[in-house]
C-alpha positions as a Markdown table, in Angstrom:
| # | Residue | x | y | z |
|---|---|---|---|---|
| 1 | Unk | 22.1 | -47.2 | 44.3 |
| 2 | Unk | 21.2 | -51.0 | 44.3 |
| 3 | Unk | 21.0 | -53.1 | 47.5 |
| 4 | Unk | 22.2 | -56.1 | 47.5 |
| 5 | Unk | 23.9 | -58.6 | 50.3 |
| 6 | Unk | 27.2 | -60.6 | 50.8 |
| 7 | Unk | 27.5 | -64.1 | 49.4 |
| 8 | Unk | 31.4 | -64.5 | 49.4 |
| 9 | Unk | 34.2 | -62.4 | 50.9 |
| 10 | Unk | 37.5 | -63.3 | 50.9 |
| 11 | Unk | 39.5 | -60.4 | 53.1 |
| 12 | Unk | 43.1 | -62.1 | 52.0 |
| 13 | Unk | 42.1 | -62.3 | 48.2 |
| 14 | Unk | 40.2 | -58.9 | 49.2 |
| 15 | Unk | 37.3 | -59.8 | 46.7 |
| 16 | Unk | 34.5 | -61.8 | 47.0 |
| 17 | Unk | 30.1 | -61.7 | 45.5 |
| 18 | Unk | 27.3 | -60.0 | 46.2 |
| 19 | Unk | 24.2 | -60.9 | 45.0 |
| 20 | Unk | 22.0 | -57.9 | 43.9 |
| 21 | Unk | 18.3 | -58.3 | 45.4 |
| 22 | Unk | 16.3 | -57.0 | 43.3 |
| 23 | Unk | 17.8 | -59.1 | 40.2 |
| 24 | Unk | 19.5 | -62.0 | 41.8 |
| 25 | Unk | 22.4 | -61.4 | 39.7 |
| 26 | Unk | 26.0 | -62.1 | 41.6 |
| 27 | Unk | 28.4 | -59.0 | 41.2 |
| 28 | Unk | 32.4 | -59.1 | 41.6 |
| 29 | Unk | 33.5 | -57.1 | 44.3 |
| 30 | Unk | 37.2 | -55.8 | 45.0 |
| 31 | Unk | 38.2 | -54.8 | 48.3 |
| 32 | Unk | 39.6 | -51.4 | 46.1 |
| 33 | Unk | 35.7 | -50.5 | 45.7 |
| 34 | Unk | 34.4 | -50.8 | 49.3 |
| 35 | Unk | 33.9 | -47.9 | 51.7 |
| 36 | Unk | 34.6 | -49.0 | 55.1 |
| 37 | Unk | 34.7 | -47.2 | 58.2 |
| 38 | Unk | 36.4 | -47.3 | 61.9 |
| 39 | Unk | 37.5 | -51.2 | 60.9 |
| 40 | Unk | 33.9 | -52.5 | 59.3 |
| 41 | Unk | 34.7 | -55.3 | 57.2 |
| 42 | Unk | 32.7 | -58.1 | 54.8 |
| 43 | Unk | 30.7 | -60.3 | 56.0 |
| 44 | Unk | 28.6 | -63.3 | 54.7 |
| 45 | Unk | 24.9 | -62.3 | 54.4 |
| 46 | Unk | 25.4 | -58.3 | 55.1 |
| 47 | Unk | 23.3 | -55.7 | 53.3 |
| 48 | Unk | 25.3 | -53.8 | 51.7 |
| 49 | Unk | 24.4 | -51.0 | 48.8 |
| 50 | Unk | 26.6 | -50.5 | 45.9 |
| 51 | Unk | 27.0 | -48.9 | 41.9 |
| 52 | Unk | 26.3 | -51.7 | 38.6 |
| 53 | Unk | 29.5 | -51.1 | 36.5 |
| 54 | Unk | 30.9 | -53.6 | 33.3 |
| 55 | Unk | 34.4 | -53.9 | 33.6 |
| 56 | Unk | 36.5 | -56.6 | 31.2 |
| 57 | Unk | 33.2 | -58.2 | 30.6 |
| 58 | Unk | 32.4 | -58.9 | 33.9 |
| 59 | Unk | 29.6 | -57.0 | 36.2 |
| 60 | Unk | 31.3 | -55.3 | 39.0 |
| 61 | Unk | 30.4 | -53.9 | 42.2 |
| 62 | Unk | 31.9 | -50.4 | 43.1 |
| 63 | Unk | 31.1 | -48.1 | 45.6 |
| 64 | Unk | 30.3 | -50.8 | 47.9 |
| 65 | Unk | 28.8 | -49.2 | 51.4 |
| 66 | Unk | 27.5 | -51.1 | 54.5 |
| 67 | Unk | 24.0 | -50.1 | 55.0 |
């Protein structure tokens, strides 16, 4: 799994950006690919683990978990 930080995330839109800590690359993240437990929320600067997948010509973060 890769590690990164949340650059921005909008609960209203259900999407945001993760920065990969190893490569500095920005990845798209969508709410349906985030595993949140017990009322957790994604916030700016939060560290996460994720898988990387190419979808529709973009690089997405999937299987996202808060560290």
